[in-house]
C-alpha positions in Angstrom: 181.1 -19.2 129.0 180.2 -16.0 130.8 184.0 -15.3 131.2 184.5 -15.6 127.5 181.7 -13.2 126.7 183.2 -10.7 129.2 186.6 -10.9 127.6 185.2 -10.3 124.1 183.2 -7.3 125.5 186.4 -5.7 126.9 188.2 -6.3 123.6 185.5 -4.5 121.7 185.5 -1.6 124.2 189.3 -1.2 123.8 189.0 -1.2 120.0 186.6 1.7 120.2 188.9 3.7 122.6 191.2 6.4 121.0 194.9 5.4 120.5 196.1 8.0 123.0 193.8 6.6 125.6 195.0 3.1 124.9 198.6 4.3 125.2 197.9 6.0 128.4 196.2 2.9 129.7 199.2 0.7 128.7 201.6 3.1 130.5 199.5 2.9 133.6 199.6 -0.8 133.4 203.4 -0.8 133.0 204.2 1.8 135.8 206.2 0.5 138.7 205.6 1.9 142.0 208.4 4.3 143.2 208.6 6.3 146.4 207.9 10.1 146.1 211.1 11.0 147.8 213.2 9.1 145.2 211.3 10.9 142.4 211.9 14.3 144.0 215.6 13.6 144.4 215.9 12.8 140.7 214.0 15.9 139.8 216.3 18.1 142.0 219.4 16.4 140.5 218.2 17.1 137.0 217.4 20.7 137.8 220.8 21.2 139.5 222.5 19.8 136.4 220.6 22.3 134.2 221.4 25.2 136.6 225.1 24.2 136.5 225.1 24.2 132.7 223.4 27.7 132.7 225.8 29.1 135.3 228.8 27.7 133.4 227.6 29.4 130.2 226.9 32.6 132.0 230.4 32.5 133.6 232.0 32.0 130.1 229.9 35.0 128.8 231.1 37.2 131.7 234.7 36.2 131.2 234.4 37.0 127.5 232.8 40.4 128.3 235.5 41.3 130.8 238.2 40.2 128.3 236.7 42.3 125.5 236.3 45.4 127.7 239.9 45.0 129.0 241.3 44.7 125.4 239.1 47.6 124.2 241.0 50.0 126.5 243.8 50.1 124.0 241.7 51.2 121.0 241.2 54.9 121.5 244.7 55.2 122.9 246.7 53.7 120.1 244.3 52.9 117.2 241.8 55.8 116.8 240.3 58.2 119.2 237.2 58.9 117.1 236.9 56.4 114.2 234.4 53.5 114.7 235.8 50.0 114.5 233.0 49.1 112.0 234.2 51.8 109.6 237.8 50.6 109.7 236.6 47.0 109.0 234.4 48.3 106.1 237.4 50.1 104.6 239.5 47.0 104.8 236.7 45.0 103.1 236.4 47.6 100.4 240.1 47.2 99.6 239.9 43.4 99.6 237.1 43.7 96.9 239.3 46.1 94.9 242.2 43.6 95.0 239.9 40.9 93.7 238.9 43.3 90.9 242.6 44.2 90.3 241.8 47.9 91.0 244.6 50.1 92.3 242.4 52.8 93.8 244.1 53.9 97.0 241.1 55.9 98.2 240.7 59.3 99.8 242.8 60.6 102.7 240.0 59.6 105.1 240.0 56.1 103.6 243.7 55.8 103.9 243.5 56.9 107.5 240.8 54.3 108.2 242.9 51.6 106.6 246.0 52.5 108.7 243.7 52.4 111.7 242.6 48.9 110.8 246.2 47.8 110.5 246.9 49.4 113.9 243.9 47.6 115.4 245.2 44.3 114.3 248.7 45.1 115.7 247.1 46.0 119.0 244.7 43.1 119.1 246.5 40.2 117.3 243.5 37.9 117.8 240.8 40.3 116.4 240.9 39.6 112.7 240.6 35.8 112.9 238.1 35.8 115.8 235.8 38.3 114.2 235.9 36.3 110.9 234.9 33.1 112.7 232.2 34.4 115.0 228.4 34.3 114.7 227.0 37.7 113.9 225.3 38.1 117.3 228.5 37.3 119.1 230.4 39.6 116.8 228.1 42.6 117.6 228.4 41.8 121.3 232.2 41.8 121.0 232.3 45.2 119.2 229.9 46.7 121.8 232.2 45.6 124.7 235.3 46.8 122.9 233.7 50.2 122.6 232.7 50.3 126.2 236.3 49.4 127.2 237.7 52.1 125.0 235.3 54.8 126.4 236.1 53.8 129.9 239.9 54.1 129.4 239.5 57.5 127.8 237.3 58.6 130.7 239.9 57.3 133.2 242.7 59.2 131.4 240.7 62.4 131.3 240.0 62.2 135.0 243.6 61.5 135.8 245.0 64.3 133.8 242.6 66.9 135.2 244.5 67.3 138.4 248.0 66.2 137.2 248.1 68.9 134.4 247.1 71.6 137.0 250.0 70.4 139.2 252.5 70.5 136.3 251.4 73.9 135.1 251.6 75.4 138.6 255.0 74.0 139.2 256.5 75.1 135.9 254.7 78.4 135.1 253.9 79.5 138.6 250.7 81.3 137.8 249.0 83.6 140.3 246.5 82.5 141.3 247.4 78.8 140.7 245.3 76.5 138.5 242.7 74.8 140.6 243.2 71.0 140.2 239.5 70.3 140.9 237.8 73.1 139.0 238.1 73.5 135.2 235.8 76.6 134.9 238.8 78.9 135.4 241.1 77.2 132.9 241.2 77.9 129.1 241.9 81.3 127.8 240.5 83.1 130.9 243.6 81.8 132.7 246.9 83.3 131.7 248.9 80.1 132.2 246.5 77.9 130.3 245.9 80.5 127.7 249.7 80.7 127.0 249.8 77.0 126.4 246.7 76.9 124.3 247.7 79.9 122.2 248.1 79.2 118.5 251.8 78.9 117.4 251.4 81.8 115.0 250.3 84.2 117.7 252.1 85.7 120.7 250.3 85.4 124.0 252.5 88.0 125.6 251.0 90.6 123.2 248.0 92.2 124.9 246.3 92.8 121.5 246.6 89.1 120.6 245.5 88.0 124.1 242.4 90.2 124.0 241.7 89.1 120.4 241.8 85.4 121.3 239.5 85.9 124.3 237.0 88.0 122.2 237.4 85.7 119.1 238.1 88.6 116.8 239.0 88.2 113.1 242.6 86.9 112.9 242.5 85.5 116.4 240.0 82.7 116.2 241.4 79.5 117.7 240.7 76.4 115.6 242.2 73.0 115.0 244.2 74.5 112.1 246.7 76.0 114.5 249.3 74.1 116.4 248.9 75.0 120.1 252.0 76.3 122.0 251.9 73.4 124.4 253.1 71.1 121.6 256.4 72.9 121.2 259.6 72.7 123.0 259.7 75.5 125.6 256.1 76.4 124.4 257.1 78.7 121.6 257.4 78.2 117.8 259.9 79.5 115.3 257.7 81.2 112.6 260.3 80.6 110.0 260.5 76.9 110.8 257.3 75.7 112.4 258.5 72.1 112.5 261.4 73.0 114.8 260.6 71.8 118.4 257.1 70.5 117.4 255.9 67.6 119.5 258.9 68.0 121.9 257.0 69.7 124.7 257.9 68.6 128.2 254.2 69.0 129.2 253.1 66.7 126.3 255.8 64.2 127.3 254.5 64.2 130.8 250.9 63.7 129.7 252.0 60.8 127.5 253.9 59.1 130.3 251.1 59.6 132.8 248.8 57.7 130.4 251.0 55.0 129.1 253.6 54.4 131.8 252.7 56.0 135.1 252.0 59.4 136.7 255.3 59.0 138.7 257.3 58.4 135.6 255.9 61.7 134.2 258.2 63.5 136.7 261.2 62.2 134.8 260.1 64.3 131.8 261.4 67.4 133.6 264.9 66.4 132.5 265.9 68.2 129.3 268.0 66.8 126.4 268.1 63.5 124.6 270.4 61.9 127.1 268.8 63.0 130.3 266.2 60.3 130.5 268.7 57.6 129.6 270.8 58.5 132.7 267.7 58.7 135.0 266.2 55.5 133.7 269.5 53.6 134.4 269.7 55.0 137.9 266.1 54.1 138.6 266.7 50.6 137.3 269.7 50.1 139.5 267.8 51.3 142.6 264.8 49.1 141.8 267.1 46.0 141.3 269.0 46.6 144.5 265.9 47.2 146.6 264.0 44.3 144.9 261.2 46.9 144.3 258.1 45.4 142.7 257.0 47.6 139.8 253.3 47.8 138.9 252.4 46.8 135.3 251.6 49.8 133.3 249.4 50.4 130.3 252.2 50.1 127.7 253.2 46.7 129.1 249.6 45.5 129.1 249.1 46.4 125.5 252.6 45.2 124.5 253.7 48.6 123.4 257.5 49.1 123.0 257.6 52.1 120.7 255.8 55.4 120.7 253.4 55.6 117.7 251.9 58.6 115.9 248.4 57.7 117.1 249.4 57.5 120.7 251.0 61.0 120.5 247.8 62.3 118.9 245.8 60.7 121.8 248.0 62.3 124.4 247.8 65.7 122.6 244.0 65.7 122.6 243.9 64.7 126.3 246.3 67.4 127.2 244.5 70.0 125.2 241.2 69.0 126.9 242.8 69.2 130.4 244.0 72.7 129.7 240.6 73.9 128.5 237.6 75.1 130.5 235.3 72.4 129.2 234.1 70.2 132.0 232.8 67.1 130.2 234.3 65.3 127.2 233.1 66.4 123.8 234.7 66.7 120.4 233.9 70.4 119.8 235.1 73.2 122.0 233.9 76.5 120.6 235.7 77.0 117.3 238.0 74.1 118.0 237.2 70.6 116.7 239.1 67.7 118.2 238.4 65.3 115.4 240.4 67.2 112.7 243.0 68.1 115.3 243.6 64.4 116.0 243.7 63.8 112.2 246.2 66.6 111.6 248.6 65.1 114.1 248.2 61.6 112.7 248.6 62.9 109.1 251.8 64.8 110.1 253.4 61.4 111.0 251.7 59.0 108.6 251.4 61.2 105.5 254.8 63.0 105.2 255.1 64.8 101.8 258.6 63.5 100.9 261.8 61.7 101.9 263.2 64.6 104.1 259.9 64.9 106.0 259.8 61.1 106.4 263.4 61.1 107.8 262.4 63.9 110.3 259.3 61.9 111.4 261.4 58.8 111.9 263.9 60.7 114.0 261.1 62.3 116.0 259.5 59.0 116.8 262.9 57.5 117.8 263.4 60.5 120.1 260.0 59.8 121.7 260.7 56.1 122.1 264.0 56.9 123.9 262.4 59.4 126.2 259.5 57.1 127.2 261.0 53.6 127.1 264.7 54.3 127.9 267.9 52.9 126.4 266.9 49.6 124.8 267.3 49.9 121.0 268.9 46.6 120.2 266.1 45.5 117.9 266.4 48.8 115.9 270.1 48.4 115.0 270.8 48.2 111.3 273.1 45.6 109.7 275.5 48.5 108.8 275.7 49.6 112.4 276.2 46.1 113.7 279.0 45.6 111.1 281.0 48.5 112.5 280.9 47.3 116.1 284.2 46.0 117.4 283.2 42.3 117.8 282.1 42.0 114.2 285.0 44.3 113.0 287.5 42.0 114.8 286.0 38.9 113.3 286.3 40.4 109.9 289.9 41.5 110.5 290.9 38.0 111.6 289.3 36.4 108.6 291.1 38.9 106.3 294.4 38.1 108.0 293.8 34.4 107.6 293.0 34.9 103.9 296.1 37.0 103.4 298.3 34.2 104.9 296.6 31.6 102.8 297.2 33.6 99.6 300.9 34.2 100.5 301.4 30.4 101.0 
């Protein structure tokens, strides 16, 4: 009887206990004794698994970051030296909206330049458009940031490389006295006769003491701005005032700077050869030497970015880098006195991308073909037209044989 009373008493006590306490009590009743070492092992294993997941995610993030920075190195070189990627994307979005509204507005010159930049961006980074469309916004912002960092790093590397190389080339070719210091830029620019000659506007004559003094004193009529083509952009560093397009962008120094950036500093030495055929002969000789010696050739920038032709924006990039190397400015900036690099880069791009007519377009095409031959050598198989192929002897013979067979058939 007393046992029954005790059981009823315990039952009433449990009914007055909160649910959480009852649950806790039930877990305590169900717990199975386990050694502390076994519990600690399981905790450590669980923590190690979590750490492995975190490290794996971090490694993926690091690989993505390195990839974006690596791919970003092409942007300022062949897409745009100054335009933001976001602005190019916005311009493309604007045009997509216009197409949906069936509006034919082609935009301003700046907008056209941005759109051509967006097209160049997608040619340089074939994955960019699709990937940026599918990404979460936070990942998208991260990608753009790393692309910009890669672009700035590449531009900084090229600036540093050309600082000493350009001094070496100028000293060898113009033999200034005293020579240009490869490590110090303070004595370059217009205070240096050799650099001043190369930076001199095409419409002025550096050998004229009045013009030279006027440029240095920035007197009226001698102010150097981006609205003048510098002499270093011309073949033999002088312009024909009656035909300012003659020899423009055919400078040996500009070609050397381009090769130093996009192929290699050693390949820039080959630019010393003059004439359209000179590099073809030198390239063939070097190729035979490398083949016979089994020489291993280091991958260069043009190969990394899958660049097989010289483009207007790559010429504009090399021109800005060369102009900066000849100047006395010690750290990269877009404005040097009265000279602004942004419209200078735009002027070069517009010369190629916005020709005023058919004759100008033909001249531009020929100039770009000249650049491609000088930089990349003899391979032009992909550029051959159907008309040119039809005149070649293999096709001509096939056509003659077919005509002969047709004539025999008709006579029968």
